[in-house]
Backbone as XML, in Angstrom:
<?xml version="1.0"?>
<chain id="A" units="angstrom">
  <residue number="1" name="MET">
    <atom name="N" x="-0.735" y="-50.908" z="-30.712"/>
    <atom name="CA" x="-2.013" y="-50.275" z="-30.436"/>
    <atom name="C" x="-2.072" y="-48.929" z="-31.156"/>
  </residue>
  <residue number="2" name="ASP">
    <atom name="N" x="-3.044" y="-48.757" z="-32.004"/>
    <atom name="CA" x="-3.220" y="-47.499" z="-32.724"/>
    <atom name="C" x="-3.915" y="-46.467" z="-31.841"/>
  </residue>
  <residue number="3" name="LYS">
    <atom name="N" x="-3.891" y="-45.250" z="-32.351"/>
    <atom name="CA" x="-4.574" y="-44.176" z="-31.623"/>
    <atom name="C" x="-6.069" y="-44.449" z="-31.500"/>
  </residue>
  <residue number="4" name="ALA">
    <atom name="N" x="-6.622" y="-45.040" z="-32.517"/>
    <atom name="CA" x="-8.059" y="-45.297" z="-32.519"/>
    <atom name="C" x="-8.452" y="-46.348" z="-31.485"/>
  </residue>
  <residue number="5" name="GLU">
    <atom name="N" x="-7.545" y="-47.284" z="-31.194"/>
    <atom name="CA" x="-7.856" y="-48.352" z="-30.251"/>
    <atom name="C" x="-7.657" y="-47.946" z="-28.782"/>
  </residue>
  <residue number="6" name="ARG">
    <atom name="N" x="-6.869" y="-46.884" z="-28.561"/>
    <atom name="CA" x="-6.606" y="-46.467" z="-27.176"/>
    <atom name="C" x="-7.863" y="-45.923" z="-26.509"/>
  </residue>
  <residue number="7" name="PRO">
    <atom name="N" x="-8.054" y="-46.239" z="-25.263"/>
    <atom name="CA" x="-9.229" y="-45.670" z="-24.572"/>
    <atom name="C" x="-9.020" y="-44.167" z="-24.323"/>
  </residue>
  <residue number="8" name="PHE">
    <atom name="N" x="-10.130" y="-43.437" z="-24.336"/>
    <atom name="CA" x="-10.068" y="-41.987" z="-24.125"/>
    <atom name="C" x="-9.870" y="-41.688" z="-22.643"/>
  </residue>
  <residue number="9" name="ARG">
    <atom name="N" x="-8.828" y="-40.947" z="-22.354"/>
    <atom name="CA" x="-8.567" y="-40.540" z="-20.970"/>
    <atom name="C" x="-8.665" y="-39.019" z="-20.871"/>
  </residue>
  <residue number="10" name="HIS">
    <atom name="N" x="-9.442" y="-38.580" z="-19.993"/>
    <atom name="CA" x="-9.519" y="-37.139" z="-19.771"/>
    <atom name="C" x="-8.989" y="-36.817" z="-18.375"/>
  </residue>
  <residue number="11" name="LYS">
    <atom name="N" x="-8.436" y="-35.651" z="-18.273"/>
    <atom name="CA" x="-7.871" y="-35.231" z="-16.994"/>
    <atom name="C" x="-8.995" y="-34.927" z="-16.006"/>
  </residue>
  <residue number="12" name="ALA">
    <atom name="N" x="-8.728" y="-35.277" z="-14.777"/>
    <atom name="CA" x="-9.723" y="-34.987" z="-13.744"/>
    <atom name="C" x="-9.780" y="-33.478" z="-13.534"/>
  </residue>
  <residue number="13" name="LYS">
    <atom name="N" x="-10.956" y="-32.949" z="-13.442"/>
    <atom name="CA" x="-11.107" y="-31.508" z="-13.259"/>
    <atom name="C" x="-10.773" y="-31.133" z="-11.823"/>
  </residue>
  <residue number="14" name="ARG">
    <atom name="N" x="-9.956" y="-30.107" z="-11.725"/>
    <atom name="CA" x="-9.645" y="-29.577" z="-10.399"/>
    <atom name="C" x="-10.693" y="-28.544" z="-10.014"/>
  </residue>
  <residue number="15" name="SER">
    <atom name="N" x="-10.948" y="-28.463" z="-8.737"/>
    <atom name="CA" x="-11.891" y="-27.436" z="-8.305"/>
    <atom name="C" x="-11.202" y="-26.074" z="-8.460"/>
  </residue>
  <residue number="16" name="PHE">
    <atom name="N" x="-11.895" y="-25.156" z="-9.050"/>
    <atom name="CA" x="-11.323" y="-23.848" z="-9.335"/>
    <atom name="C" x="-12.230" y="-22.776" z="-8.760"/>
  </residue>
  <residue number="17" name="ARG">
    <atom name="N" x="-11.641" y="-21.957" z="-7.927"/>
    <atom name="CA" x="-12.392" y="-20.844" z="-7.347"/>
    <atom name="C" x="-11.817" y="-19.564" z="-7.905"/>
  </residue>
  <residue number="18" name="ARG">
    <atom name="N" x="-12.603" y="-18.825" z="-8.600"/>
    <atom name="CA" x="-12.119" y="-17.585" z="-9.199"/>
    <atom name="C" x="-11.881" y="-16.556" z="-8.102"/>
  </residue>
  <residue number="19" name="ARG">
    <atom name="N" x="-10.688" y="-16.000" z="-8.114"/>
    <atom name="CA" x="-10.357" y="-15.010" z="-7.091"/>
    <atom name="C" x="-10.999" y="-13.675" z="-7.416"/>
  </residue>
  <residue number="20" name="LEU">
    <atom name="N" x="-11.379" y="-12.985" z="-6.378"/>
    <atom name="CA" x="-11.981" y="-11.672" z="-6.559"/>
    <atom name="C" x="-10.900" y="-10.661" z="-6.888"/>
  </residue>
  <residue number="21" name="PRO">
    <atom name="N" x="-11.220" y="-9.651" z="-7.686"/>
    <atom name="CA" x="-10.206" y="-8.640" z="-7.994"/>
    <atom name="C" x="-9.848" y="-7.847" z="-6.736"/>
  </residue>
  <residue number="22" name="PRO">
    <atom name="N" x="-8.573" y="-7.472" z="-6.585"/>
    <atom name="CA" x="-8.162" y="-6.770" z="-5.366"/>
    <atom name="C" x="-8.752" y="-5.370" z="-5.232"/>
  </residue>
  <residue number="23" name="ILE">
    <atom name="N" x="-9.065" y="-4.745" z="-6.360"/>
    <atom name="CA" x="-9.684" y="-3.416" z="-6.325"/>
    <atom name="C" x="-11.075" y="-3.537" z="-6.916"/>
  </residue>
  <residue number="24" name="ARG">
    <atom name="N" x="-12.072" y="-3.183" z="-6.130"/>
    <atom name="CA" x="-13.447" y="-3.249" z="-6.602"/>
    <atom name="C" x="-13.775" y="-1.991" z="-7.401"/>
  </residue>
  <residue number="25" name="SER">
    <atom name="N" x="-14.881" y="-2.010" z="-8.087"/>
    <atom name="CA" x="-15.245" y="-0.877" z="-8.951"/>
    <atom name="C" x="-15.519" y="0.393" z="-8.135"/>
  </residue>
  <residue number="26" name="GLY">
    <atom name="N" x="-15.965" y="0.242" z="-6.903"/>
    <atom name="CA" x="-16.266" y="1.418" z="-6.081"/>
    <atom name="C" x="-15.041" y="2.052" z="-5.429"/>
  </residue>
  <residue number="27" name="ASP">
    <atom name="N" x="-13.935" y="1.288" z="-5.340"/>
    <atom name="CA" x="-12.718" y="1.812" z="-4.706"/>
    <atom name="C" x="-12.063" y="2.843" z="-5.610"/>
  </residue>
  <residue number="28" name="GLN">
    <atom name="N" x="-11.636" y="3.940" z="-4.977"/>
    <atom name="CA" x="-10.966" y="4.995" z="-5.713"/>
    <atom name="C" x="-9.479" y="4.947" z="-5.404"/>
  </residue>
  <residue number="29" name="ILE">
    <atom name="N" x="-8.649" y="4.885" z="-6.439"/>
    <atom name="CA" x="-7.200" y="4.882" z="-6.241"/>
    <atom name="C" x="-6.773" y="6.331" z="-6.073"/>
  </residue>
  <residue number="30" name="ASP">
    <atom name="N" x="-6.471" y="6.682" z="-4.828"/>
    <atom name="CA" x="-6.126" y="8.059" z="-4.505"/>
    <atom name="C" x="-5.155" y="8.046" z="-3.338"/>
  </residue>
  <residue number="31" name="TYR">
    <atom name="N" x="-4.307" y="9.060" z="-3.248"/>
    <atom name="CA" x="-3.308" y="9.103" z="-2.180"/>
    <atom name="C" x="-3.943" y="9.265" z="-0.799"/>
  </residue>
  <residue number="32" name="ARG">
    <atom name="N" x="-5.205" y="9.707" z="-0.734"/>
    <atom name="CA" x="-5.881" y="9.876" z="0.563"/>
    <atom name="C" x="-6.518" y="8.596" z="1.061"/>
  </residue>
  <residue number="33" name="ASN">
    <atom name="N" x="-6.669" y="7.601" z="0.192"/>
    <atom name="CA" x="-7.298" y="6.329" z="0.553"/>
    <atom name="C" x="-6.229" y="5.393" z="1.132"/>
  </residue>
  <residue number="34" name="VAL">
    <atom name="N" x="-5.861" y="5.617" z="2.387"/>
    <atom name="CA" x="-4.762" y="4.901" z="3.032"/>
    <atom name="C" x="-5.106" y="3.433" z="3.255"/>
  </residue>
  <residue number="35" name="SER">
    <atom name="N" x="-6.348" y="3.139" z="3.562"/>
    <atom name="CA" x="-6.728" y="1.741" z="3.813"/>
    <atom name="C" x="-6.566" y="0.880" z="2.558"/>
  </residue>
  <residue number="36" name="LEU">
    <atom name="N" x="-6.845" y="1.452" z="1.401"/>
    <atom name="CA" x="-6.668" y="0.719" z="0.147"/>
    <atom name="C" x="-5.180" y="0.519" z="-0.151"/>
  </residue>
  <residue number="37" name="MET">
    <atom name="N" x="-4.401" y="1.571" z="0.001"/>
    <atom name="CA" x="-2.979" y="1.502" z="-0.340"/>
    <atom name="C" x="-2.182" y="0.620" z="0.605"/>
  </residue>
  <residue number="38" name="SER">
    <atom name="N" x="-2.610" y="0.520" z="1.842"/>
    <atom name="CA" x="-1.872" y="-0.306" z="2.802"/>
    <atom name="C" x="-1.954" y="-1.794" z="2.457"/>
  </residue>
  <residue number="39" name="ARG">
    <atom name="N" x="-2.939" y="-2.191" z="1.647"/>
    <atom name="CA" x="-3.038" y="-3.581" z="1.208"/>
    <atom name="C" x="-1.948" y="-3.945" z="0.203"/>
  </residue>
  <residue number="40" name="PHE">
    <atom name="N" x="-1.361" y="-2.935" z="-0.443"/>
    <atom name="CA" x="-0.367" y="-3.173" z="-1.485"/>
    <atom name="C" x="1.049" y="-2.842" z="-1.028"/>
  </residue>
  <residue number="41" name="ILE">
    <atom name="N" x="1.252" y="-2.773" z="0.287"/>
    <atom name="CA" x="2.575" y="-2.501" z="0.854"/>
    <atom name="C" x="2.961" y="-3.668" z="1.745"/>
  </residue>
  <residue number="42" name="SER">
    <atom name="N" x="4.233" y="-4.094" z="1.653"/>
    <atom name="CA" x="4.703" y="-5.216" z="2.468"/>
    <atom name="C" x="4.961" y="-4.745" z="3.901"/>
  </residue>
  <residue number="43" name="ARG">
    <atom name="N" x="5.349" y="-5.677" z="4.752"/>
    <atom name="CA" x="5.644" y="-5.336" z="6.155"/>
    <atom name="C" x="6.812" y="-4.375" z="6.285"/>
  </residue>
  <residue number="44" name="GLN">
    <atom name="N" x="7.770" y="-4.484" z="5.361"/>
    <atom name="CA" x="8.938" y="-3.595" z="5.394"/>
    <atom name="C" x="8.624" y="-2.227" z="4.811"/>
  </residue>
  <residue number="45" name="GLY">
    <atom name="N" x="7.466" y="-2.088" z="4.162"/>
    <atom name="CA" x="7.092" y="-0.809" z="3.578"/>
    <atom name="C" x="7.341" y="-0.754" z="2.085"/>
  </residue>
  <residue number="46" name="LYS">
    <atom name="N" x="7.660" y="-1.885" z="1.467"/>
    <atom name="CA" x="7.918" y="-1.913" z="0.026"/>
    <atom name="C" x="6.604" y="-2.087" z="-0.734"/>
  </residue>
  <residue number="47" name="ILE">
    <atom name="N" x="6.562" y="-1.552" z="-1.949"/>
    <atom name="CA" x="5.388" y="-1.702" z="-2.800"/>
    <atom name="C" x="5.427" y="-3.105" z="-3.407"/>
  </residue>
  <residue number="48" name="LEU">
    <atom name="N" x="4.327" y="-3.845" z="-3.273"/>
    <atom name="CA" x="4.267" y="-5.214" z="-3.774"/>
    <atom name="C" x="4.149" y="-5.230" z="-5.299"/>
  </residue>
  <residue number="49" name="SER">
    <atom name="N" x="4.639" y="-6.304" z="-5.908"/>
    <atom name="CA" x="4.637" y="-6.420" z="-7.368"/>
    <atom name="C" x="3.257" y="-6.809" z="-7.889"/>
  </residue>
  <residue number="50" name="ARG">
    <atom name="N" x="3.114" y="-6.713" z="-9.198"/>
    <atom name="CA" x="1.835" y="-7.053" z="-9.829"/>
    <atom name="C" x="1.504" y="-8.522" z="-9.689"/>
  </residue>
  <residue number="51" name="ARG">
    <atom name="N" x="2.512" y="-9.381" z="-9.718"/>
    <atom name="CA" x="2.263" y="-10.815" z="-9.590"/>
    <atom name="C" x="1.646" y="-11.143" z="-8.241"/>
  </residue>
  <residue number="52" name="VAL">
    <atom name="N" x="2.072" y="-10.427" z="-7.226"/>
    <atom name="CA" x="1.571" y="-10.681" z="-5.874"/>
    <atom name="C" x="0.179" y="-10.080" z="-5.706"/>
  </residue>
  <residue number="53" name="THR">
    <atom name="N" x="0.003" y="-8.863" z="-6.188"/>
    <atom name="CA" x="-1.251" y="-8.147" z="-5.956"/>
    <atom name="C" x="-2.344" y="-8.454" z="-6.967"/>
  </residue>
  <residue number="54" name="ARG">
    <atom name="N" x="-1.982" y="-9.075" z="-8.120"/>
    <atom name="CA" x="-2.932" y="-9.402" z="-9.176"/>
    <atom name="C" x="-3.646" y="-8.165" z="-9.723"/>
  </residue>
  <residue number="55" name="LEU">
    <atom name="N" x="-2.899" y="-7.084" z="-9.900"/>
    <atom name="CA" x="-3.456" y="-5.864" z="-10.471"/>
    <atom name="C" x="-3.139" y="-5.799" z="-11.956"/>
  </residue>
  <residue number="56" name="THR">
    <atom name="N" x="-3.913" y="-4.988" z="-12.672"/>
    <atom name="CA" x="-3.575" y="-4.726" z="-14.068"/>
    <atom name="C" x="-2.435" y="-3.717" z="-14.103"/>
  </residue>
  <residue number="57" name="LEU">
    <atom name="N" x="-1.828" y="-3.558" z="-15.266"/>
    <atom name="CA" x="-0.698" y="-2.640" z="-15.396"/>
    <atom name="C" x="-1.113" y="-1.210" z="-15.061"/>
  </residue>
  <residue number="58" name="LYS">
    <atom name="N" x="-2.272" y="-0.811" z="-15.538"/>
    <atom name="CA" x="-2.772" y="0.541" z="-15.296"/>
    <atom name="C" x="-3.041" y="0.765" z="-13.800"/>
  </residue>
  <residue number="59" name="GLN">
    <atom name="N" x="-3.674" y="-0.210" z="-13.162"/>
    <atom name="CA" x="-3.961" y="-0.099" z="-11.728"/>
    <atom name="C" x="-2.670" y="-0.042" z="-10.922"/>
  </residue>
  <residue number="60" name="GLN">
    <atom name="N" x="-1.661" y="-0.856" z="-11.308"/>
    <atom name="CA" x="-0.397" y="-0.872" z="-10.578"/>
    <atom name="C" x="0.302" y="0.480" z="-10.680"/>
  </residue>
  <residue number="61" name="ARG">
    <atom name="N" x="0.262" y="1.090" z="-11.852"/>
    <atom name="CA" x="0.869" y="2.419" z="-12.016"/>
    <atom name="C" x="0.180" y="3.445" z="-11.133"/>
  </residue>
  <residue number="62" name="PHE">
    <atom name="N" x="-1.160" y="3.420" z="-11.099"/>
    <atom name="CA" x="-1.904" y="4.366" z="-10.265"/>
    <atom name="C" x="-1.617" y="4.132" z="-8.779"/>
  </residue>
  <residue number="63" name="ILE">
    <atom name="N" x="-1.580" y="2.880" z="-8.369"/>
    <atom name="CA" x="-1.299" y="2.549" z="-6.962"/>
    <atom name="C" x="0.096" y="3.019" z="-6.573"/>
  </residue>
  <residue number="64" name="THR">
    <atom name="N" x="1.081" y="2.770" z="-7.440"/>
    <atom name="CA" x="2.464" y="3.151" z="-7.149"/>
    <atom name="C" x="2.597" y="4.654" z="-6.993"/>
  </residue>
  <residue number="65" name="SER">
    <atom name="N" x="2.015" y="5.401" z="-7.912"/>
    <atom name="CA" x="2.115" y="6.864" z="-7.812"/>
    <atom name="C" x="1.344" y="7.388" z="-6.599"/>
  </residue>
  <residue number="66" name="ALA">
    <atom name="N" x="0.206" y="6.773" z="-6.274"/>
    <atom name="CA" x="-0.574" y="7.205" z="-5.103"/>
    <atom name="C" x="0.186" y="6.923" z="-3.811"/>
  </residue>
  <residue number="67" name="ILE">
    <atom name="N" x="0.866" y="5.767" z="-3.726"/>
    <atom name="CA" x="1.653" y="5.436" z="-2.533"/>
    <atom name="C" x="2.804" y="6.417" z="-2.367"/>
  </residue>
  <residue number="68" name="LYS">
    <atom name="N" x="3.463" y="6.742" z="-3.474"/>
    <atom name="CA" x="4.584" y="7.685" z="-3.412"/>
    <atom name="C" x="4.112" y="9.081" z="-2.983"/>
  </residue>
  <residue number="69" name="GLN">
    <atom name="N" x="2.958" y="9.517" z="-3.489"/>
    <atom name="CA" x="2.403" y="10.805" z="-3.072"/>
    <atom name="C" x="2.051" y="10.787" z="-1.591"/>
  </residue>
  <residue number="70" name="ALA">
    <atom name="N" x="1.447" y="9.691" z="-1.141"/>
    <atom name="CA" x="1.045" y="9.582" z="0.265"/>
    <atom name="C" x="2.262" y="9.569" z="1.180"/>
  </residue>
  <residue number="71" name="ARG">
    <atom name="N" x="3.358" y="8.965" z="0.743"/>
    <atom name="CA" x="4.580" y="8.973" z="1.543"/>
    <atom name="C" x="5.147" y="10.374" z="1.662"/>
  </residue>
  <residue number="72" name="ILE">
    <atom name="N" x="5.148" y="11.112" z="0.562"/>
    <atom name="CA" x="5.678" y="12.478" z="0.578"/>
    <atom name="C" x="4.836" y="13.372" z="1.478"/>
  </residue>
  <residue number="73" name="LEU">
    <atom name="N" x="3.522" y="13.185" z="1.433"/>
    <atom name="CA" x="2.619" y="13.992" z="2.257"/>
    <atom name="C" x="2.425" y="13.413" z="3.648"/>
  </residue>
  <residue number="74" name="SER">
    <atom name="N" x="3.200" y="12.387" z="3.979"/>
    <atom name="CA" x="3.245" y="11.708" z="5.282"/>
    <atom name="C" x="1.914" y="11.077" z="5.705"/>
  </residue>
  <residue number="75" name="PHE">
    <atom name="N" x="1.130" y="10.616" z="4.725"/>
    <atom name="CA" x="-0.024" y="9.777" z="5.043"/>
    <atom name="C" x="0.430" y="8.350" z="5.311"/>
  </residue>
  <residue number="76" name="LEU">
    <atom name="N" x="1.507" y="7.925" z="4.625"/>
    <atom name="CA" x="2.087" y="6.597" z="4.796"/>
    <atom name="C" x="3.554" y="6.743" z="5.165"/>
  </residue>
  <residue number="77" name="PRO">
    <atom name="N" x="4.074" y="5.829" z="5.974"/>
    <atom name="CA" x="5.507" y="5.889" z="6.295"/>
    <atom name="C" x="6.343" y="5.323" z="5.150"/>
  </residue>
  <residue number="78" name="PHE">
    <atom name="N" x="7.587" y="5.789" z="5.043"/>
    <atom name="CA" x="8.497" y="5.224" z="4.050"/>
    <atom name="C" x="8.905" y="3.817" z="4.463"/>
  </residue>
  <residue number="79" name="ARG">
    <atom name="N" x="9.082" y="3.616" z="5.760"/>
    <atom name="CA" x="9.392" y="2.289" z="6.292"/>
    <atom name="C" x="8.415" y="2.004" z="7.414"/>
  </residue>
  <residue number="80" name="ASN">
    <atom name="N" x="7.916" y="0.788" z="7.476"/>
    <atom name="CA" x="6.983" y="0.429" z="8.540"/>
    <atom name="C" x="7.736" y="0.129" z="9.826"/>
  </residue>
  <residue number="81" name="ASN">
    <atom name="N" x="7.097" y="0.362" z="10.949"/>
    <atom name="CA" x="7.628" y="0.112" z="12.287"/>
    <atom name="C" x="8.996" y="0.763" z="12.542"/>
  </residue>
  <residue number="82" name="PRO">
    <atom name="N" x="9.057" y="2.086" z="12.559"/>
    <atom name="CA" x="10.342" y="2.719" z="12.847"/>
    <atom name="C" x="10.787" y="2.498" z="14.293"/>
  </residue>
  <residue number="83" name="LYS">
    <atom name="N" x="9.832" y="2.190" z="15.200"/>
    <atom name="CA" x="10.193" y="1.932" z="16.601"/>
    <atom name="C" x="11.134" y="0.741" z="16.707"/>
  </residue>
  <residue number="84" name="LYS">
    <atom name="N" x="10.851" y="-0.319" z="15.948"/>
    <atom name="CA" x="11.685" y="-1.509" z="16.012"/>
    <atom name="C" x="13.108" y="-1.220" z="15.573"/>
  </residue>
  <residue number="85" name="VAL">
    <atom name="N" x="13.257" y="-0.338" z="14.569"/>
    <atom name="CA" x="14.588" y="0.007" z="14.088"/>
    <atom name="C" x="15.369" y="0.714" z="15.189"/>
  </residue>
  <residue number="86" name="PHE">
    <atom name="N" x="14.702" y="1.680" z="15.863"/>
    <atom name="CA" x="15.381" y="2.411" z="16.929"/>
    <atom name="C" x="15.679" y="1.515" z="18.127"/>
  </residue>
  <residue number="87" name="GLU">
    <atom name="N" x="14.745" y="0.610" z="18.448"/>
    <atom name="CA" x="14.977" y="-0.307" z="19.576"/>
    <atom name="C" x="16.153" y="-1.232" z="19.289"/>
  </residue>
  <residue number="88" name="LYS">
    <atom name="N" x="16.278" y="-1.658" z="18.041"/>
    <atom name="CA" x="17.383" y="-2.529" z="17.674"/>
    <atom name="C" x="18.710" y="-1.783" z="17.804"/>
  </residue>
  <residue number="89" name="ALA">
    <atom name="N" x="18.747" y="-0.529" z="17.390"/>
    <atom name="CA" x="19.965" y="0.266" z="17.487"/>
    <atom name="C" x="20.350" y="0.480" z="18.953"/>
  </residue>
  <residue number="90" name="ARG">
    <atom name="N" x="19.356" y="0.705" z="19.794"/>
    <atom name="CA" x="19.634" y="0.883" z="21.219"/>
    <atom name="C" x="20.190" y="-0.386" z="21.843"/>
  </residue>
  <residue number="91" name="SER">
    <atom name="N" x="19.606" y="-1.543" z="21.466"/>
    <atom name="CA" x="20.075" y="-2.799" z="22.051"/>
    <atom name="C" x="21.501" y="-3.099" z="21.617"/>
  </residue>
  <residue number="92" name="VAL">
    <atom name="N" x="21.869" y="-2.746" z="20.400"/>
    <atom name="CA" x="23.241" y="-2.942" z="19.938"/>
    <atom name="C" x="24.180" y="-2.034" z="20.716"/>
  </residue>
  <residue number="93" name="ALA">
    <atom name="N" x="23.758" y="-0.796" z="20.973"/>
    <atom name="CA" x="24.585" y="0.138" z="21.728"/>
    <atom name="C" x="24.773" y="-0.340" z="23.171"/>
  </residue>
  <residue number="94" name="ARG">
    <atom name="N" x="23.742" y="-0.963" z="23.739"/>
    <atom name="CA" x="23.851" y="-1.456" z="25.119"/>
    <atom name="C" x="24.801" y="-2.645" z="25.221"/>
  </residue>
  <residue number="95" name="THR">
    <atom name="N" x="24.808" y="-3.495" z="24.219"/>
    <atom name="CA" x="25.659" y="-4.691" z="24.285"/>
    <atom name="C" x="27.139" y="-4.349" z="24.165"/>
  </residue>
  <residue number="96" name="ARG">
    <atom name="N" x="27.455" y="-3.215" z="23.613"/>
    <atom name="CA" x="28.856" y="-2.830" z="23.483"/>
    <atom name="C" x="29.481" y="-2.464" z="24.824"/>
  </residue>
  <residue number="97" name="GLY">
    <atom name="N" x="28.645" y="-2.115" z="25.773"/>
    <atom name="CA" x="29.142" y="-1.832" z="27.123"/>
    <atom name="C" x="29.832" y="-0.486" z="27.227"/>
  </residue>
  <residue number="98" name="SER">
    <atom name="N" x="30.949" y="-0.460" z="27.918"/>
    <atom name="CA" x="31.621" y="0.813" z="28.192"/>
    <atom name="C" x="32.644" y="1.163" z="27.123"/>
  </residue>
  <residue number="99" name="ARG">
    <atom name="N" x="32.611" y="0.492" z="26.005"/>
    <atom name="CA" x="33.564" y="0.795" z="24.953"/>
    <atom name="C" x="33.042" y="1.923" z="24.068"/>
  </residue>
  <residue number="100" name="SER">
    <atom name="N" x="32.658" y="3.030" z="24.643"/>
    <atom name="CA" x="32.158" y="4.133" z="23.849"/>
    <atom name="C" x="33.319" y="5.000" z="23.388"/>
  </residue>
  <residue number="101" name="ARG">
    <atom name="N" x="33.179" y="5.556" z="22.207"/>
    <atom name="CA" x="34.245" y="6.390" z="21.658"/>
    <atom name="C" x="34.209" y="7.767" z="22.284"/>
  </residue>
  <residue number="102" name="SER">
    <atom name="N" x="35.371" y="8.342" z="22.475"/>
    <atom name="CA" x="35.414" y="9.699" z="23.019"/>
    <atom name="C" x="35.120" y="10.682" z="21.904"/>
  </residue>
  <residue number="103" name="THR">
    <atom name="N" x="34.447" y="11.753" z="22.270"/>
    <atom name="CA" x="34.075" y="12.753" z="21.279"/>
    <atom name="C" x="34.925" y="14.003" z="21.425"/>
  </residue>
  <residue number="104" name="GLY">
    <atom name="N" x="36.010" y="13.893" z="22.107"/>
    <atom name="CA" x="36.873" y="15.048" z="22.317"/>
    <atom name="C" x="37.643" y="15.436" z="21.071"/>
  </residue>
  <residue number="105" name="TYR">
    <atom name="N" x="38.297" y="16.600" z="21.145"/>
    <atom name="CA" x="39.054" y="17.123" z="20.026"/>
    <atom name="C" x="40.350" y="16.345" z="19.879"/>
  </residue>
  <residue number="106" name="ARG">
    <atom name="N" x="40.650" y="15.978" z="18.670"/>
    <atom name="CA" x="41.874" y="15.235" z="18.406"/>
    <atom name="C" x="42.666" y="15.970" z="17.338"/>
  </residue>
  <residue number="107" name="PRO">
    <atom name="N" x="43.756" y="16.604" z="17.696"/>
    <atom name="CA" x="44.492" y="17.407" z="16.706"/>
    <atom name="C" x="45.137" y="16.519" z="15.640"/>
  </residue>
  <residue number="108" name="ARG">
    <atom name="N" x="45.208" y="17.046" z="14.462"/>
    <atom name="CA" x="45.811" y="16.326" z="13.356"/>
    <atom name="C" x="47.325" y="16.461" z="13.441"/>
  </residue>
  <residue number="109" name="THR">
    <atom name="N" x="47.999" y="15.355" z="13.350"/>
    <atom name="CA" x="49.454" y="15.414" z="13.453"/>
    <atom name="C" x="50.048" y="15.784" z="12.114"/>
  </residue>
  <residue number="110" name="THR">
    <atom name="N" x="50.992" y="16.705" z="12.140"/>
    <atom name="CA" x="51.643" y="17.129" z="10.901"/>
    <atom name="C" x="53.137" y="16.862" z="11.015"/>
  </residue>
  <residue number="111" name="GLY">
    <atom name="N" x="53.461" y="15.701" z="11.451"/>
    <atom name="CA" x="54.859" y="15.347" z="11.634"/>
    <atom name="C" x="55.501" y="14.856" z="10.364"/>
  </residue>
  <residue number="112" name="VAL">
    <atom name="N" x="56.713" y="14.459" z="10.479"/>
    <atom name="CA" x="57.501" y="13.974" z="9.355"/>
    <atom name="C" x="56.950" y="12.641" z="8.857"/>
  </residue>
  <residue number="113" name="TYR">
    <atom name="N" x="56.379" y="11.861" z="9.729"/>
    <atom name="CA" x="55.918" y="10.516" z="9.381"/>
    <atom name="C" x="54.702" y="10.525" z="8.474"/>
  </residue>
  <residue number="114" name="ASN">
    <atom name="N" x="53.873" y="11.601" z="8.497"/>
    <atom name="CA" x="52.661" y="11.650" z="7.709"/>
    <atom name="C" x="52.884" y="12.175" z="6.293"/>
  </residue>
  <residue number="115" name="LYS">
    <atom name="N" x="54.009" y="12.812" z="6.038"/>
    <atom name="CA" x="54.255" y="13.385" z="4.707"/>
    <atom name="C" x="54.743" y="12.290" z="3.764"/>
  </residue>
  <residue number="116" name="LYS">
    <atom name="N" x="54.257" y="12.361" z="2.534"/>
    <atom name="CA" x="54.648" y="11.374" z="1.530"/>
    <atom name="C" x="55.969" y="11.773" z="0.914"/>
  </residue>
  <residue number="117" name="LYS">
    <atom name="N" x="56.772" y="10.785" z="0.599"/>
    <atom name="CA" x="58.034" y="11.037" z="-0.087"/>
    <atom name="C" x="57.874" y="10.683" z="-1.543"/>
  </residue>
  <residue number="118" name="PHE">
    <atom name="N" x="58.342" y="11.561" z="-2.383"/>
    <atom name="CA" x="58.195" y="11.335" z="-3.825"/>
    <atom name="C" x="59.460" y="10.794" z="-4.416"/>
  </residue>
</chain>
């Protein structure tokens, strides 16, 4: 069977919905715009990548610098949900029970056993 004799097969068209850009023309990328920047931060407080956020390179650079400025000026936390971190530390301390370390003074021994022999 030659190419000319083969029936023409075309691929079935998939339905395609164009996604809206994550930053609209009216949105201003600024460290004070916390609602905009919180969309580009993960649950752990990490800045999301361009592949995830679908931003251009220029927009990603502006968002990254704005998030870092907002963190320094304490508009945004460095890590999200600090309460959970503290609660987890407390629960670990409770499970250890009465095996707490003493905080008393412990003198350093300077006996014969601690000196190195050359």
